C-alpha positions in Angstrom: -43.2 -13.2 67.3 -40.7 -14.7 64.1 -37.3 -15.3 63.5 -36.1 -13.5 60.6 -33.2 -14.8 59.1 -30.6 -12.2 60.5 -31.7 -13.6 64.1 -32.3 -16.9 63.3 -28.5 -16.8 61.5 -27.2 -15.1 64.7 -28.7 -17.7 66.7 -27.2 -20.7 65.2 -23.4 -18.9 65.0 -23.9 -18.3 68.8 -25.4 -21.7 69.5 -22.2 -23.1 67.9 -19.8 -20.6 69.8 -21.1 -21.7 73.0 -20.8 -25.4 72.5 -17.5 -24.9 71.5 -16.6 -23.0 74.6 -18.4 -25.6 76.8 -17.1 -28.8 75.0 -15.4 -30.0 78.5 -18.3 -29.5 80.6 -20.9 -31.2 78.0 -17.9 -34.3 78.3 -18.0 -34.4 82.0 -21.8 -34.2 82.6 -21.9 -37.2 79.9 -18.9 -39.2 81.7 -21.2 -39.8 84.4 -24.2 -41.4 83.3 -23.0 -41.6 79.0 -20.1 -42.3 77.3 -18.2 -39.4 77.8 -18.0 -37.9 74.2 -21.2 -35.7 74.2 -19.1 -32.3 73.9 -16.8 -33.5 71.4 -19.5 -34.9 69.2 -21.5 -31.7 69.7 -18.1 -29.3 68.9 -17.7 -31.3 65.7 -21.3 -30.7 64.9 -20.9 -26.8 65.7 -17.7 -26.7 63.6 -19.5 -28.2 60.6 -22.5 -26.0 60.8 -20.2 -23.2 61.3 -18.5 -23.8 58.2 -21.4 -25.0 56.3 -23.1 -21.7 56.7 -20.4 -19.9 55.5 -19.9 -21.6 52.7 -23.4 -21.5 51.8 -24.2 -18.2 53.1 -28.4 -19.2 53.2 -30.4 -16.8 51.7 -34.0 -17.8 53.7 -34.3 -19.3 56.8 -35.6 -22.2 55.5 -32.2 -23.2 53.9 -30.4 -21.9 57.2 -32.3 -24.8 59.3 -31.7 -27.4 57.0 -28.0 -26.8 56.7 -27.9 -26.7 60.2 -29.8 -30.0 60.0 -27.3 -32.1 57.4 -24.2 -30.4 59.5 -25.3 -32.3 62.8 -26.6 -35.2 61.1 -23.4 -35.7 59.4 -20.9 -34.8 62.0 -22.5 -35.5 65.5 -22.1 -39.0 66.6 -24.7 -41.2 68.9 -28.1 -40.3 69.3 -28.1 -36.3 69.3 -26.8 -35.9 65.4 -30.2 -37.6 64.2 -32.2 -36.0 67.2 -31.0 -32.1 66.6 -31.2 -32.8 62.5 -34.7 -34.2 62.8 -35.4 -31.1 65.1 -33.9 -28.7 62.5 -35.1 -30.7 59.4 -38.5 -30.4 60.4 -38.0 -26.8 61.3 -36.7 -26.0 57.7 -39.9 -27.7 56.2 -42.1 -26.1 58.6 -40.8 -22.5 57.1 -40.4 -23.5 53.6 -43.8 -21.7 52.3 -43.5 -18.5 54.7 -41.9 -18.3 58.1 -43.9 -19.2 61.4 -44.6 -18.0 65.0 -41.3 -19.0 67.2 -43.7 -20.9 69.5 -44.8 -23.1 66.8 -41.3 -23.6 65.2 -40.1 -24.7 68.2 -42.8 -27.4 68.9 -42.3 -28.6 65.5 -38.6 -29.0 66.7 -39.8 -31.0 69.7 -42.2 -32.9 68.0 -39.6 -34.2 65.6 -37.2 -35.2 68.4 -40.3 -36.9 70.2 -40.8 -39.1 67.0 -37.3 -39.8 66.1 -36.1 -40.7 69.8 -39.6 -42.3 70.6 -39.6 -40.2 73.7 -41.6 -37.9 75.8 -40.9 -35.6 78.9 -39.9 -37.1 81.9 -37.3 -39.4 80.5 -34.3 -37.6 81.3 -33.6 -36.3 77.7 -33.2 -33.1 75.6 -36.9 -33.2 75.1 -37.0 -32.0 79.1 -35.7 -28.9 78.1 -37.3 -28.6 74.3 -40.9 -29.2 75.6 -41.3 -26.4 78.8 -39.5 -23.8 76.3 -42.0 -24.5 73.8 -44.6 -24.2 76.5 -43.3 -20.8 77.8 -43.0 -19.4 74.0 -46.5 -20.3 73.6 -47.5 -18.1 76.8 -45.3 -15.2 76.4 -41.9 -14.4 76.4 -38.6 -16.5 77.5 -36.0 -15.8 79.7 -32.7 -17.8 80.9 -34.5 -18.3 84.1 -37.0 -20.6 82.0 -33.8 -22.4 80.3 -32.1 -23.0 83.4 -35.4 -24.6 85.3 -35.9 -27.0 82.6 -32.5 -27.9 82.8 -32.5 -28.2 86.5 -35.6 -30.8 86.6 -33.8 -33.2 84.5 -31.6 -33.5 87.6 -33.6 -35.4 89.7 -35.1 -37.5 87.0 -34.5 -41.3 86.8 -33.3 -42.0 83.0 -35.6 -44.1 81.0 -34.7 -43.4 77.5 -31.2 -43.3 75.9 -27.8 -44.4 77.5 -28.4 -43.3 80.8 -31.4 -45.8 81.2 -28.9 -48.7 81.6 -28.0 -46.9 85.1 -31.4 -46.8 86.2 -31.9 -44.9 89.7 -28.3 -43.7 89.5 -28.9 -41.7 86.7 -30.9 -39.6 89.4 -28.7 -36.8 90.4 -26.9 -36.3 87.5 -27.8 -33.5 84.6 -28.8 -34.7 81.2 -26.0 -34.0 78.7 -28.1 -33.6 75.8 -30.6 -31.1 78.1 -27.3 -29.1 78.8 -26.4 -28.4 75.2 -30.2 -27.8 74.2 -29.9 -25.1 77.1 -27.0 -23.7 75.3 -29.4 -23.7 72.5 -32.1 -21.7 73.9 -29.7 -19.8 76.2 -28.3 -18.4 72.7 -31.9 -17.8 71.6 -32.7 -15.6 74.6 -29.4 -13.8 73.9 -30.6 -13.1 70.5 -34.2 -12.2 71.4 -33.1 -10.2 74.8 -34.6 -10.5 78.0 -37.5 -8.7 76.9 -38.5 -10.3 74.0 
């Protein structure tokens, strides 16, 4: 299964809308174990994505992902901008010479986040959503239940990377905000694909 330009564009625009609609929730989650500004930062990035796509009107998936990456890098503060930006930039490069399978695309994005953040699964970061989703896509269709399970798994983890790691055991019992914004990304992907993808 490959995401063509129209589907990919719908996906990114739906993600931006979802982030804007849930800015307060992201800030609340981040207040518990971070700086309290993940929603504000992501909202700024979402607005920049929408503006960039309407101005540039990308004609291929590579440019779409590249515009998304630069909007995130330039407008999202903290670690999230570079992490999301790296994921989408790597995805852009991967499809430059031809579209690839969605499962491979998301794994490339995941690997970019791992490399940039020097992190892996079970560290209570956005990788704990990206990697399970990538794994699900390799084995078949993605449904919202898969996204929720990946997100919920972060609640009982102790953060060993990022701002939340300063809290050590106290980070347990909270959903990771970066994982929540990533869950919005993949929820909207399911919206585009349909639950019977």
